[in-house]
N, C-alpha and C positions, 0 to 999 in steps of 0.2 A: 275304813276299818272302824274306829270309835262312834260312827254317824248313827248305826242303829243300835245302841245299848239297850236303851229301853229303862221304863221304870222296873220290871224284873230284875233286869241285870245291875241295875245300881240299889236294889235292894239286898241282891245277893254279896254285892263288895259290900255296903252296909254290915250285913251278917257276920262274914270274914275277919273284916278289920274288928269287929268287939269282940270276935271269939278270940283272936290273936293279942290283941292289949290291952281287953276287960276297960268295965265302964269306969274306973278311976283314973286308969292312966289317958281314957280318951277326953274325961271332961277338964283334965288339968292340960293337956293340949290344946282344947279350943279354950279354955281358959287365956295361955298365953297368947294364941291368934287373936284374941279378942285385943289382949294387951297390944300386940305389934299393930293392928290396923289404927288403936285409937292413938299410939304415938306416932306414928307416918301422918294421921292429917294433921295432928298437932304441929309436926315439923313442915308439911307443907303451909297450913296457916299461915307459921311465923314467918317462912322465907317468903311469901306472898305480899304480908304486911312489911318487909324488909325492904324486898323490893321496891312497892310503893313508897316506901321512906327515903330511898334511895334518889329517887325519881324527883319526889321533891325537894333535896337538895341538890338535885343537880340542875335543875330549873331554875334556879334559884340567879338572879342579877349580882355577880361576883367585882364588875368592872369595878376601878378605883374612881374615884372623882375626884375632880382635876379642878387644882383651888384658881379663883381666877385672880389672884394677887402673882402668884408666879409667870401668869401665861401672861 
């Protein structure tokens, strides 16, 4: 159904949205979308860095050393 919209259909949708919401509302909405995308990218970057740090911590050898005098 949506496979054959084409350029004229997209332009018509854009004009209808512009008429309904106005230029100011659309620009503020796009600004919020941009902020959301930036926050999402930052979250993905932070979580991947946290996962890498967790892997480094888990890979560290934590076995206790045995003292030679007690054995």
